[in-house]
ROMI-43767 format. One record per residue (C-alpha): x, y, z; residue number from 1. Coordinates in Angstrom, 3 decimals, always signed. Example, Ala and Ser with C-alpha at 12.3 -4.5 7.8 and 13.67 -1.06 7.14 Angstrom:
// ROMI-43767
       c1       c2       c3 resi
  +12.300   -4.500   +7.800    1
  +13.670   -1.060   +7.140    2
END
This chain:
// ROMI-43767
       c1       c2       c3 resi
  -20.588  +13.402  -10.150    1
  -17.160  +13.601  -11.844    2
  -15.463  +16.292  -13.906    3
  -14.614  +13.845  -16.730    4
  -14.412  +10.102  -17.418    5
  -11.413   +8.226  -16.025    6
   -9.621   +4.997  -16.809    7
   -8.313   +2.880  -13.967    8
   -6.856   -0.550  -13.287    9
   -7.898   -3.106  -10.689   10
   -5.577   -5.839   -9.473   11
   -7.329   -9.056   -8.447   12
   -6.292  -12.210   -6.639   13
   -6.250  -14.983   -9.210   14
   -4.526  -17.762   -7.204   15
   -5.883  -17.657   -3.656   16
   -4.012  -20.731   -2.437   17
   -0.506  -19.178   -2.786   18
   -1.161  -16.047   -0.707   19
   +0.155  -15.413   +2.809   20
   -3.384  -14.516   +3.851   21
   -6.611  -16.333   +3.006   22
   -9.060  -14.319   +0.927   23
  -12.603  -15.607   +1.256   24
  -13.652  -14.249   -2.112   25
  -16.326  -16.415   -3.776   26
  -14.341  -16.589   -7.052   27
  -10.786  -15.621   -8.054   28
  -10.013  -12.940  -10.601   29
   -7.933  -13.346  -13.730   30
   -5.293  -10.669  -13.119   31
   -5.411   -6.941  -13.871   32
   -8.624   -5.342  -15.184   33
   -8.656   -2.140  -17.259   34
  -11.806   -0.202  -16.378   35
  -13.569   +3.077  -17.100   36
  -15.839   +5.300  -15.021   37
  -17.997   +7.891  -16.771   38
  -19.362  +11.259  -15.630   39
  -22.365   +9.651  -13.932   40
  -20.315   +7.078  -12.044   41
  -21.127   +4.109  -14.267   42
  -18.244   +1.620  -14.324   43
  -17.384   -0.729  -17.184   44
  -14.685   -3.354  -17.783   45
  -12.646   -2.546  -20.897   46
  -10.066   -5.358  -20.913   47
   -8.201   -7.910  -18.785   48
   -4.524   -8.844  -18.496   49
   -4.089  -12.331  -17.001   50
   -1.409  -12.818  -14.332   51
   -0.987  -14.461  -10.940   52
   -2.083  -12.200   -8.068   53
   -1.248   -8.634   -9.211   54
   -1.596   -7.419   -5.636   55
   -0.142   -3.923   -6.047   56
   -0.089   -1.574   -9.072   57
   +2.414   +1.291   -8.927   58
   +3.078   +3.788  -11.743   59
   +6.618   +4.754  -12.650   60
   +5.683   +8.435  -12.586   61
   +6.457   +9.188  -16.218   62
   +2.872   +8.445  -17.259   63
   +4.144   +5.738  -19.622   64
   +4.870   +2.719  -17.425   65
   +3.144   +0.703  -14.711   66
   +4.535   -1.933  -12.338   67
   +2.351   -4.874  -11.297   68
   +3.613   -6.816   -8.294   69
   +2.705  -10.506   -8.403   70
   +2.307  -11.964   -4.911   71
   +3.007  -15.579   -3.903   72
   +4.580  -17.411   -0.966   73
   +5.515  -20.452   -3.042   74
   +8.283  -18.771   -5.004   75
  +10.157  -15.489   -5.256   76
   +7.922  -12.640   -6.339   77
   +7.781  -10.989   -9.753   78
   +7.375   -7.355  -10.801   79
   +5.880   -6.985  -14.290   80
   +6.551   -3.749  -16.199   81
   +3.839   -2.571  -18.582   82
   +3.773   +0.182  -21.176   83
   +0.646   +2.354  -20.874   84
   -1.296   +3.212  -24.042   85
   -3.421   +6.273  -24.802   86
   -6.552   +4.566  -23.456   87
   -4.743   +3.037  -20.458   88
   -4.137   -0.169  -22.423   89
   -1.281   -2.237  -21.014   90
   +1.472   -3.937  -22.998   91
   +3.833   -6.163  -21.056   92
   +7.493   -5.266  -21.528   93
   +9.496   -7.388  -19.100   94
   +9.655   -8.985  -15.662   95
  +11.875   -8.551  -12.619   96
  +12.523  -11.462  -10.258   97
  +12.635  -10.501   -6.590   98
  +14.835  -12.196   -3.971   99
  +12.038  -12.921   -1.500  100
   +8.482  -14.189   -1.310  101
   +5.118  -12.450   -0.998  102
   +6.497   -9.410   -2.804  103
   +4.269   -6.492   -1.875  104
   +5.733   -3.078   -2.694  105
   +8.095   -1.102   -4.900  106
   +9.354   +2.415   -4.157  107
  +11.299   +4.555   -6.629  108
  +13.868   +7.102   -5.492  109
  +13.068  +10.773   -6.211  110
  +15.430  +10.682   -9.215  111
  +13.807   +7.432  -10.468  112
  +17.189   +5.701  -10.878  113
  +16.869   +3.352   -7.881  114
  +14.075   +1.027   -6.736  115
  +13.448   -0.694   -3.426  116
  +11.445   -3.913   -3.706  117
   +9.817   -5.182   -0.500  118
   +9.179   -8.885   +0.134  119
   +6.718   -9.306   +2.998  120
   +7.014  -13.016   +3.814  121
  +10.722  -13.152   +4.628  122
  +11.355   -9.389   +5.073  123
  +13.945   -9.348   +2.296  124
  +14.746   -5.898   +0.931  125
  +16.032   -5.661   -2.664  126
  +17.708   -2.515   -3.983  127
  +18.202   -2.292   -7.734  128
  +19.018   +0.219  -10.440  129
  +16.335   +1.600  -12.765  130
  +16.987   +2.803  -16.318  131
  +15.392   +5.833  -17.975  132
  +12.453   +3.741  -19.257  133
  +11.708   +2.328  -15.819  134
  +13.241   -1.098  -16.399  135
  +14.426   -2.681  -13.151  136
  +18.058   -3.822  -13.343  137
  +20.145   -6.303  -11.408  138
  +19.822   -6.392   -7.638  139
  +22.976   -4.838   -6.182  140
  +21.886   -4.996   -2.536  141
  +19.685   -7.580   -0.839  142
  +19.289   -8.197   +2.882  143
  +16.867   -9.475   +5.498  144
  +15.384   -6.812   +7.756  145
  +15.201   -7.450  +11.509  146
  +16.490   -6.100  +14.812  147
  +15.775   -8.915  +17.282  148
  +18.498  -11.433  +18.003  149
  +18.054  -14.288  +15.480  150
  +17.494  -16.732  +18.345  151
  +14.466  -14.674  +19.411  152
  +12.525  -14.964  +16.145  153
  +11.738  -17.532  +13.483  154
  +10.493  -17.608   +9.911  155
   +6.866  -18.718   +9.645  156
   +6.606  -22.088   +7.885  157
   +3.318  -21.801   +6.014  158
   +0.301  -19.559   +5.882  159
   -1.550  -21.398   +8.662  160
   +1.492  -20.723  +10.857  161
   +1.452  -17.107   +9.654  162
   -2.241  -16.576  +10.459  163
   -1.717  -17.347  +14.123  164
   +1.801  -15.953  +14.523  165
   +2.022  -12.622  +12.750  166
   +4.894  -11.315  +14.873  167
   +7.148  -14.313  +15.528  168
   +9.414  -13.051  +12.735  169
   +9.952   -9.988  +10.536  170
   +7.459   -8.984   +7.817  171
   +8.415   -5.854   +5.853  172
   +5.514   -4.010   +4.227  173
   +6.479   -0.900   +2.214  174
   +9.196   +1.741   +1.723  175
   +9.205   +5.535   +1.592  176
  +12.029   +7.877   +0.570  177
  +12.357  +11.112   +2.596  178
  +15.330  +13.453   +2.174  179
  +18.457  +11.358   +2.919  180
  +16.520   +8.482   +4.465  181
  +14.205   +5.589   +3.709  182
  +11.539   +4.312   +6.119  183
  +10.376   +0.682   +5.976  184
   +7.528   -0.404   +8.320  185
   +7.745   -3.978   +9.576  186
   +4.617   -5.631  +10.969  187
   +6.531   -8.583  +12.413  188
   +9.285   -6.592  +14.121  189
   +6.715   -4.024  +15.301  190
   +8.878   -1.144  +14.153  191
   +9.657   +1.306  +11.395  192
  +13.235   +0.816  +10.173  193
  +15.252   +3.874   +9.230  194
  +17.973   +3.695   +6.573  195
  +20.355   +6.255   +5.156  196
  +20.177   +6.286   +1.357  197
  +23.290   +6.974   -0.721  198
  +22.468   +8.560   -4.073  199
  +26.008   +7.832   -5.253  200
  +26.174   +4.100   -4.462  201
  +22.392   +3.540   -4.569  202
  +22.513   +1.569   -1.322  203
  +20.861   +1.590   +2.092  204
  +22.690   +1.698   +5.432  205
  +20.643   +1.042   +8.538  206
  +20.579   +3.953  +10.978  207
  +18.132   +2.701  +13.569  208
  +14.576   +1.525  +14.080  209
  +11.607   +3.115  +15.835  210
   +9.578   +0.662  +17.908  211
   +5.804   +1.022  +18.078  212
   +3.262   -0.067  +20.677  213
   +3.807   -3.802  +21.358  214
   +1.501   -5.863  +19.156  215
   +0.368   -2.948  +16.981  216
   +1.912   -4.101  +13.681  217
   +3.001   -1.115  +11.523  218
   +1.808   -1.658   +7.942  219
   +1.717   +1.322   +5.568  220
   +2.594   +5.023   +5.604  221
   +1.252   +8.241   +4.112  222
   +3.643  +11.191   +3.832  223
   +2.276  +14.722   +4.272  224
   +3.206  +16.752   +1.162  225
   +4.070  +20.036   +2.944  226
   +4.574  +19.259   +6.650  227
   +7.319  +17.186   +8.272  228
   +4.643  +14.694   +9.294  229
   +3.791  +11.138   +8.300  230
   +0.967   +8.750   +9.186  231
   +1.592   +5.076   +9.960  232
   -1.269   +2.562   +9.950  233
   -1.032   -0.183  +12.577  234
   -2.743   -3.259  +11.177  235
   -3.181   -5.316  +14.357  236
   -4.295   -2.479  +16.680  237
   -6.449   -0.617  +14.116  238
   -4.778   +2.676  +14.846  239
   -3.014   +5.451  +12.972  240
   +0.151   +6.953  +14.401  241
   +0.880  +10.597  +13.640  242
   +4.663  +10.976  +13.616  243
   +6.906  +14.026  +13.294  244
   +9.810  +13.851  +10.834  245
  +13.157  +15.385  +11.796  246
  +15.681  +16.409   +9.129  247
  +17.917  +18.432  +11.467  248
  +21.625  +17.618  +11.824  249
  +21.625  +15.267   +8.830  250
  +25.109  +13.976   +9.615  251
  +23.966  +12.676  +13.029  252
  +22.501   +9.188  +13.492  253
  +19.230   +9.542  +15.401  254
  +15.550   +8.633  +14.972  255
  +14.010  +10.757  +12.238  256
  +10.452   +9.540  +12.857  257
   +8.958  +10.450  +16.241  258
   +5.471   +9.112  +17.184  259
   +3.249  +11.876  +18.574  260
   -0.399  +10.780  +18.449  261
   -2.367   +7.543  +18.130  262
   -5.985   +7.500  +16.939  263
   -8.327   +4.538  +16.523  264
   -9.871   +3.699  +13.157  265
  -12.785   +1.873  +14.829  266
  -15.667   +2.695  +17.127  267
  -15.740   -0.867  +18.513  268
  -12.121   -1.871  +19.159  269
  -13.083   -5.291  +20.564  270
  -14.096   -6.696  +17.169  271
  -11.812   -8.559  +14.784  272
  -10.652   -6.109  +12.147  273
   -7.429   -5.101  +10.402  274
   -6.551   -1.757   +8.853  275
   -5.347   -1.854   +5.257  276
   -5.074   +1.158   +2.931  277
   -4.168   +4.614   +4.267  278
   -4.357   +7.678   +2.060  279
   -4.382  +11.474   +2.289  280
   -6.754  +13.511   +0.143  281
   -4.981  +15.419   -2.624  282
   -5.169  +18.662   -0.635  283
   -3.933  +16.820   +2.516  284
   -6.894  +18.129   +4.542  285
   -8.313  +14.651   +5.215  286
   -6.943  +11.173   +5.907  287
   -8.775   +7.938   +5.061  288
   -8.153   +4.404   +6.333  289
   -9.994   +1.205   +5.384  290
  -10.949   -1.413   +7.988  291
  -11.059   -5.088   +6.958  292
  -13.557   -6.783   +9.258  293
  -15.449   -3.703  +10.354  294
  -15.844   -3.184   +6.580  295
  -15.640   +0.561   +6.722  296
  -13.556   +3.592   +5.817  297
  -12.543   +5.941   +8.627  298
  -12.155   +9.637   +7.818  299
  -10.031  +12.044   +9.859  300
   -9.618  +15.804   +9.670  301
   -5.986  +16.918   +9.352  302
   -5.206  +19.980  +11.466  303
   -2.735  +22.696  +10.477  304
   -0.069  +20.980  +12.583  305
   -0.793  +17.582  +11.020  306
   -2.631  +16.095  +14.013  307
   -5.830  +14.112  +13.438  308
   -9.403  +14.327  +14.695  309
  -12.035  +11.699  +13.899  310
  -14.798  +12.712  +11.472  311
  -16.755   +9.677  +10.288  312
  -16.930   +5.934   +9.702  313
  -18.568   +4.879   +6.426  314
  -19.592   +1.251   +5.672  315
  -18.127   +0.044   +2.375  316
  -21.182   -2.033   +1.442  317
  -19.096   -5.198   +1.142  318
  -16.611   -7.469   +2.891  319
  -12.912   -6.912   +3.556  320
  -12.147   -3.566   +1.842  321
   -8.484   -4.230   +1.121  322
   -7.954   -1.097   -0.920  323
   -9.568   +2.129   -2.102  324
   -8.677   +5.022   -4.374  325
   -9.954   +8.524   -5.000  326
  -10.729   +9.756   -8.492  327
   -8.172  +12.349   -9.676  328
  -10.770  +15.111   -9.250  329
  -11.253  +14.066   -5.619  330
  -15.037  +13.967   -5.947  331
  -15.460  +10.209   -5.613  332
  -13.869   +7.212   -3.910  333
  -13.863   +3.582   -5.034  334
  -13.604   +0.823   -2.424  335
  -12.386   -2.675   -3.352  336
  -14.376   -5.185   -1.289  337
  -12.119   -8.212   -1.666  338
  -14.251  -10.937   -0.090  339
  -17.564   -9.933   -1.630  340
  -16.098   -9.336   -5.093  341
  -17.342   -5.779   -5.585  342
  -16.236   -2.230   -6.240  343
  -18.414   +0.282   -4.396  344
  -18.575   +3.944   -5.416  345
  -18.859   +6.798   -2.895  346
  -19.372  +10.464   -3.536  347
  -16.858  +12.619   -1.682  348
  -17.482  +16.165   -0.459  349
  -14.177  +17.928   -1.150  350
  -14.936  +20.604   +1.472  351
  -16.010  +18.397   +4.392  352
  -14.198  +15.199   +3.418  353
  -17.323  +13.127   +4.122  354
  -18.280  +10.120   +2.023  355
  -21.793   +9.287   +0.778  356
  -22.701   +5.899   -0.670  357
  -23.771   +6.424   -4.286  358
  -25.505   +3.044   -4.433  359
  -23.412   +2.135   -7.464  360
  -21.615   -1.197   -7.331  361
  -19.734   -3.291   -9.875  362
  -18.859   -6.970   -9.566  363
  -15.139   -7.748   -9.896  364
  -13.809  -11.036   -8.473  365
  -11.376  -10.716   -5.521  366
  -10.362   -7.067   -6.072  367
   -7.273   -6.104   -4.079  368
   -5.912   -2.877   -5.577  369
   -7.179   +0.160   -7.529  370
   -5.011   +2.606   -9.455  371
   -6.325   +5.487  -11.595  372
   -4.527   +6.138  -14.871  373
   -2.953   +9.467  -15.718  374
   -4.345   +9.578  -19.265  375
END
């Protein structure tokens, strides 16, 4: 099935009661799991690294360091920096304390000397310096992201309030660097915020924001590697927006992200479901999106101009697929079924993009993120 064995890590929810959302996993995890998949697709657990809710695992890019983002609404979030060993072993080096709660994302600048840390709960954006070993330094810019008049929004009080009122206040989700700008989708403000990034001062200055369909809830983005195109997943409408990116007249302040096409990730749009992960194949010929509720992965064909056409909808064999990842060879895909506590393996046809259930499944409590190691 695969070209060689691979190591990978799985983040799990270990403290369900301090999350903004309510996982219905039967048992909590213990933190981050180091795992291995062999040539036949058999998956084994190699080790565990206890921590509270490592919800997102992002590599530094040097192949030597990994960031684990610990998610909680009870206190400011934490980003743990690990050193990666030859067999993908992790050794904790230090921790970074964020300025907001429900910390959910970290984005490094192209030169790796600046990091943007996103805090979902209160939409606080931290900008900090990064040293040559990937250590996050002091926060030198921190602000709350919103565009509505403060009298027109409020901060949710607790997670029960949040469940029923996802857009009464801002909720930042992720960040992406592109040329001189940074894009930050905000589910609560129903917009993608556009900032100008200064390489000299390592700071963000807000240019504008791009509003999306009312109630759609922009969540995550995937950037096309060769076209001036990006894809924005809309969590509450279960759609993907294809948007053009405009780098012309860089000195002018204008929207750089222009929505062009909306496609549904579901066949039955009346059901309760929420998109989660969005990812391009390594050759950028196919786009995949997971549906939490419909419990499926939608596959789209990417045209030469970047537009999308629907190809297939594949059940994930479990409940609430929060995340998925492709093996580095592109021949398989692993889906993390959060609420059934399983990882499900799918064979992937690299020519057609279609997924086939391999029948292989591994039990991992409350899996929420998968990241393959570059070792």
